[in-house]
C-alpha positions as a Markdown table, in Angstrom:
| # | Residue | x | y | z |
|---|---|---|---|---|
| 1 | Gly | -1.5 | 28.4 | 8.3 |
| 2 | Ile | -3.1 | 27.8 | 11.7 |
| 3 | Gly | -1.2 | 26.2 | 14.5 |
| 4 | Asp | 2.3 | 26.6 | 16.0 |
| 5 | Phe | 5.0 | 26.7 | 13.3 |
| 6 | Ala | 2.5 | 26.0 | 10.5 |
| 7 | Leu | 4.0 | 27.2 | 7.2 |
| 8 | Arg | 6.8 | 28.7 | 9.2 |
| 9 | Gln | 9.4 | 28.8 | 6.5 |
| 10 | Asn | 7.2 | 29.5 | 3.6 |
| 11 | Thr | 8.8 | 32.0 | 1.2 |
| 12 | Thr | 7.2 | 32.3 | -2.3 |
| 13 | Ala | 4.9 | 29.3 | -2.3 |
| 14 | Ser | 1.1 | 29.8 | -2.8 |
| 15 | Asn | -2.2 | 28.0 | -2.5 |
| 16 | Asn | -1.1 | 26.0 | 0.5 |
| 17 | Thr | -3.3 | 25.2 | 3.5 |
| 18 | Ala | -1.8 | 24.2 | 6.8 |
| 19 | Leu | -3.9 | 23.4 | 9.9 |
| 20 | Gly | -2.1 | 22.0 | 13.0 |
| 21 | Ala | 1.1 | 22.3 | 14.9 |
| 22 | Ser | 4.2 | 22.1 | 12.6 |
| 23 | Ala | 2.0 | 21.4 | 9.5 |
| 24 | Leu | 4.0 | 22.3 | 6.4 |
| 25 | Thr | 6.5 | 24.0 | 8.7 |
| 26 | Ala | 9.5 | 23.5 | 6.3 |
| 27 | Asn | 7.7 | 24.4 | 3.1 |
| 28 | Thr | 9.5 | 27.0 | 1.1 |
| 29 | Thr | 8.3 | 26.9 | -2.5 |
| 30 | Gly | 6.0 | 23.9 | -2.7 |
| 31 | Thr | 2.5 | 24.9 | -3.9 |
| 32 | Gly | -1.0 | 23.6 | -3.8 |
| 33 | Asn | -0.5 | 21.5 | -0.6 |
| 34 | Thr | -3.0 | 20.7 | 2.1 |
| 35 | Ala | -1.8 | 19.6 | 5.5 |
| 36 | Val | -4.3 | 19.0 | 8.3 |
| 37 | Gly | -3.1 | 17.5 | 11.6 |
| 38 | Lys | -0.2 | 17.8 | 14.0 |
| 39 | Gly | 3.0 | 17.2 | 12.1 |
| 40 | Ala | 1.4 | 16.7 | 8.7 |
| 41 | Leu | 3.8 | 17.3 | 5.8 |
| 42 | Pro | 6.3 | 19.1 | 8.2 |
| 43 | Ala | 9.4 | 18.3 | 6.1 |
| 44 | Asn | 7.9 | 19.2 | 2.7 |
| 45 | Thr | 10.0 | 21.9 | 1.0 |
| 46 | Thr | 9.3 | 21.9 | -2.7 |
| 47 | Gly | 6.7 | 19.1 | -3.2 |
| 48 | Asp | 3.5 | 20.3 | -4.9 |
| 49 | Asn | -0.2 | 19.3 | -4.8 |
| 50 | Asn | 0.0 | 16.9 | -1.8 |
| 51 | Val | -2.9 | 16.2 | 0.6 |
| 52 | Ala | -1.9 | 15.0 | 4.1 |
| 53 | Val | -4.7 | 14.6 | 6.7 |
| 54 | Gly | -3.9 | 13.0 | 10.1 |
| 55 | Lys | -1.2 | 13.2 | 12.7 |
| 56 | Asp | 2.3 | 12.7 | 11.1 |
| 57 | Ala | 0.8 | 12.0 | 7.7 |
| 58 | Met | 3.6 | 12.3 | 5.1 |
| 59 | Gln | 5.9 | 13.5 | 7.9 |
| 60 | Asp | 9.1 | 12.9 | 5.9 |
| 61 | Asn | 8.0 | 14.1 | 2.5 |
| 62 | Thr | 10.4 | 16.6 | 1.0 |
| 63 | Thr | 9.9 | 16.8 | -2.8 |
| 64 | Gly | 7.3 | 14.1 | -3.5 |
| 65 | Tyr | 4.3 | 15.5 | -5.4 |
| 66 | Gln | 0.6 | 14.7 | -6.1 |
| 67 | Asn | 0.3 | 12.3 | -3.1 |
| 68 | Val | -2.8 | 11.8 | -0.9 |
| 69 | Ala | -2.3 | 10.5 | 2.6 |
| 70 | Ile | -5.3 | 10.3 | 5.0 |
| 71 | Gly | -4.8 | 8.7 | 8.4 |
| 72 | Gln | -2.2 | 8.8 | 11.2 |
| 73 | Asn | 1.3 | 7.9 | 9.9 |
| 74 | Ala | -0.1 | 7.4 | 6.4 |
| 75 | Leu | 2.8 | 7.6 | 3.9 |
| 76 | Ala | 4.9 | 8.8 | 6.9 |
| 77 | Asp | 8.3 | 7.8 | 5.5 |
| 78 | Asn | 7.6 | 9.0 | 1.9 |
| 79 | Thr | 10.4 | 11.4 | 0.7 |
| 80 | Thr | 10.3 | 11.7 | -3.0 |
| 81 | Ala | 7.6 | 9.3 | -4.2 |
| 82 | Asn | 4.8 | 10.6 | -6.4 |
| 83 | Asn | 1.2 | 9.9 | -7.3 |
| 84 | Asn | 0.4 | 7.7 | -4.3 |
| 85 | Val | -2.9 | 7.3 | -2.5 |
| 86 | Ala | -2.8 | 6.0 | 1.1 |
| 87 | Val | -5.9 | 6.0 | 3.2 |
| 88 | Gly | -5.9 | 4.3 | 6.7 |
| 89 | Tyr | -3.9 | 4.1 | 9.8 |
| 90 | Lys | -0.2 | 3.5 | 8.8 |
| 91 | Ala | -1.2 | 2.8 | 5.2 |
| 92 | Met | 2.1 | 2.8 | 3.2 |
| 93 | Arg | 3.9 | 3.7 | 6.4 |
| 94 | Leu | 7.4 | 2.8 | 5.1 |
| 95 | Thr | 7.1 | 3.9 | 1.5 |
| 96 | Thr | 10.0 | 6.1 | 0.4 |
| 97 | Thr | 10.3 | 6.1 | -3.4 |
| 98 | Gly | 7.5 | 3.8 | -4.7 |
| 99 | Asp | 5.2 | 5.6 | -7.2 |
| 100 | Ser | 1.6 | 5.3 | -8.3 |
| 101 | Asn | 0.3 | 3.0 | -5.5 |
| 102 | Val | -3.1 | 2.9 | -4.0 |
| 103 | Ala | -3.6 | 1.6 | -0.5 |
| 104 | Val | -6.8 | 1.7 | 1.4 |
| 105 | Gly | -7.1 | 0.1 | 4.9 |
| 106 | Ala | -5.1 | 0.1 | 8.1 |
| 107 | Asp | -1.6 | -1.2 | 7.5 |
| 108 | Ser | -2.2 | -1.8 | 3.8 |
| 109 | Leu | 1.1 | -1.9 | 1.9 |
| 110 | Tyr | 2.7 | -1.0 | 5.3 |
| 111 | Ala | 6.3 | -2.1 | 4.4 |
| 112 | Leu | 6.3 | -1.1 | 0.8 |
| 113 | Thr | 9.4 | 1.0 | 0.1 |
| 114 | Glu | 10.1 | 1.1 | -3.6 |
| 115 | Gly | 7.4 | -1.0 | -5.3 |
| 116 | Gly | 5.1 | 0.7 | -7.7 |
| 117 | Ala | 1.7 | 0.6 | -9.4 |
| 118 | Asn | 0.1 | -1.6 | -6.7 |
| 119 | Val | -3.6 | -1.5 | -5.7 |
| 120 | Ala | -4.3 | -2.8 | -2.1 |
| 121 | Ile | -7.7 | -2.5 | -0.5 |
| 122 | Gly | -8.4 | -3.9 | 2.9 |
| 123 | Arg | -6.8 | -4.2 | 6.3 |
| 124 | Asp | -3.3 | -5.7 | 6.3 |
| 125 | Val | -3.4 | -6.2 | 2.5 |
| 126 | Gly | 0.1 | -6.6 | 1.0 |
| 127 | Lys | 1.6 | -5.4 | 4.3 |
| 128 | Ala | 4.9 | -7.3 | 4.0 |
| 129 | Met | 5.6 | -6.2 | 0.4 |
| 130 | Thr | 8.7 | -4.0 | -0.1 |
| 131 | Ala | 9.7 | -3.9 | -3.7 |
| 132 | Thr | 6.9 | -5.9 | -5.4 |
| 133 | Ser | 5.0 | -4.1 | -8.2 |
| 134 | Tyr | 1.9 | -4.3 | -10.4 |
| 135 | Thr | -0.2 | -6.3 | -7.9 |
| 136 | Thr | -4.0 | -6.0 | -7.3 |
| 137 | Leu | -5.0 | -7.2 | -3.8 |
| 138 | Ile | -8.5 | -6.7 | -2.5 |
| 139 | Gly | -9.9 | -8.2 | 0.8 |
| 140 | Lys | -8.6 | -8.4 | 4.3 |
| 141 | Ser | -5.1 | -9.9 | 4.5 |
| 142 | Ser | -5.0 | -10.8 | 0.9 |
| 143 | Gly | -1.4 | -11.1 | -0.2 |
| 144 | Ala | -0.3 | -10.2 | 3.3 |
| 145 | Ser | 2.9 | -12.3 | 3.2 |
| 146 | Ile | 4.2 | -11.3 | -0.3 |
| 147 | Asn | 7.8 | -10.1 | 0.2 |
| 148 | Asn | 9.6 | -10.7 | -3.1 |
| 149 | Asp | 9.4 | -9.1 | -6.5 |
| 150 | Thr | 9.0 | -12.5 | -8.2 |
| 151 | Ala | 5.4 | -12.0 | -7.2 |
| 152 | Asn | 5.0 | -9.0 | -9.5 |
| 153 | Gly | 1.7 | -9.0 | -11.2 |
| 154 | Thr | -0.2 | -11.0 | -8.6 |
| 155 | Thr | -4.0 | -10.6 | -8.5 |
| 156 | Ala | -5.8 | -11.7 | -5.4 |
| 157 | Ile | -9.4 | -10.7 | -4.7 |
| 158 | Gly | -11.2 | -12.1 | -1.6 |
| 159 | Tyr | -10.8 | -12.4 | 2.2 |
| 160 | Glu | -7.4 | -13.9 | 3.0 |
| 161 | Ser | -6.8 | -14.9 | -0.7 |
| 162 | Leu | -3.2 | -15.8 | -1.2 |
| 163 | Thr | -2.5 | -14.7 | 2.3 |
| 164 | Ser | 0.4 | -17.1 | 2.7 |
| 165 | Leu | 2.1 | -16.3 | -0.6 |
| 166 | Thr | 5.6 | -15.0 | -0.3 |
| 167 | Ser | 7.3 | -15.3 | -3.7 |
| 168 | Gly | 5.2 | -17.1 | -6.3 |
| 169 | Gly | 4.5 | -15.3 | -9.5 |
| 170 | Ala | 1.7 | -14.9 | -12.0 |
| 171 | Asn | -1.1 | -16.1 | -9.8 |
| 172 | Thr | -4.7 | -14.9 | -10.3 |
| 173 | Val | -7.2 | -15.9 | -7.6 |
| 174 | Leu | -10.7 | -14.8 | -6.8 |
| 175 | Gly | -12.9 | -15.9 | -3.9 |
| 176 | Phe | -13.0 | -16.3 | -0.1 |
| 177 | Glu | -9.7 | -17.9 | 1.2 |
| 178 | Thr | -8.8 | -18.8 | -2.4 |
| 179 | Ala | -5.3 | -20.4 | -2.5 |
| 180 | Lys | -4.9 | -19.2 | 1.1 |
| 181 | His | -2.0 | -21.6 | 2.0 |
| 182 | Asn | 0.0 | -21.5 | -1.3 |
| 183 | Ala | 3.4 | -20.2 | -0.1 |
| 184 | Ser | 5.5 | -19.9 | -3.3 |
| 185 | Gly | 3.8 | -21.6 | -6.2 |
| 186 | Gly | 3.1 | -19.7 | -9.3 |
| 187 | Leu | 1.1 | -19.6 | -12.6 |
| 188 | Asn | -2.1 | -20.6 | -10.9 |
| 189 | Thr | -5.7 | -19.5 | -11.6 |
| 190 | Trp | -8.2 | -20.3 | -8.9 |
| 191 | Val | -11.8 | -19.0 | -8.9 |
| 192 | Gly | -14.4 | -19.9 | -6.2 |
| 193 | Tyr | -15.0 | -20.2 | -2.5 |
| 194 | Gln | -11.8 | -21.8 | -0.9 |
| 195 | Ala | -10.6 | -22.9 | -4.4 |
| 196 | Gly | -7.0 | -24.2 | -4.2 |
| 197 | Leu | -7.0 | -23.6 | -0.4 |
| 198 | Gly | -4.5 | -26.4 | 0.3 |
| 199 | Ala | -2.7 | -27.3 | 3.5 |
| 200 | Ser | -0.6 | -24.9 | 5.5 |
| 201 | Gly | 2.9 | -24.3 | 3.9 |
| 202 | Gln | 2.2 | -26.1 | 0.7 |
| 203 | Asn | 3.3 | -25.0 | -2.8 |
| 204 | Asn | 1.5 | -25.7 | -6.1 |
| 205 | Ser | 2.0 | -24.3 | -9.6 |
| 206 | Gln | 0.4 | -24.2 | -13.0 |
| 207 | Asn | -3.1 | -25.1 | -11.9 |
| 208 | Thr | -6.5 | -23.8 | -13.0 |
| 209 | Gly | -9.6 | -24.5 | -11.1 |
| 210 | Val | -13.1 | -22.9 | -11.1 |
| 211 | Gly | -15.8 | -23.7 | -8.6 |
| 212 | Tyr | -16.7 | -24.2 | -5.0 |
| 213 | Arg | -13.7 | -25.7 | -3.1 |
| 214 | Val | -12.2 | -27.1 | -6.3 |
| 215 | Gly | -8.6 | -28.1 | -5.4 |
| 216 | Tyr | -9.5 | -27.7 | -1.7 |
| 217 | Ser | -7.1 | -30.4 | -0.5 |
| 218 | Ile | -4.2 | -29.8 | -3.0 |
| 219 | Thr | -0.7 | -30.3 | -1.6 |
| 220 | Thr | 1.8 | -30.0 | -4.4 |
| 221 | Gly | 1.4 | -30.2 | -8.1 |
């Protein structure tokens, strides 16, 4: 370890790398960890095979294993969750126990605490989700307002696609601003530039539309 208090309490652990003040300072038996940056993995005790790069990355992790956190405060609140990848400033910042998530982009999956098996790529993607699982969200601010596990299984690909959705389930959308204003409707499939865009705050369900601006002015239905 290099840096004040780096690997300070290490006892029998091996194959750890700590670079930065307080990096892996509490580690006792955790093995195969890499911590680079001030306060990276400082609380880790027995967690194995974690990579934390950035100031305060995975700062609360104790026993969680096989996580990758790159960026300041990435996976900062993680304690026991496993097999997560968080890349970007405050990516998965509040996650504590959610497993098997992938978040790439500043504030992506920021509020996720216990949801699992999500993929979020882009800035602010899925940032309000807490317990939602099995979503695939790609594109800046896609699924940014989802905050209910009734939205489990949502797929939104494209800039600001489903960005207003809070609780609707079983939606699949693909395209620029696709279904952007749908707040709680479910069972929709929209494919195309601004398909199913709708008016602010509207809800629509059980629609299928493919093509340029198909369903552009939809309100309810």
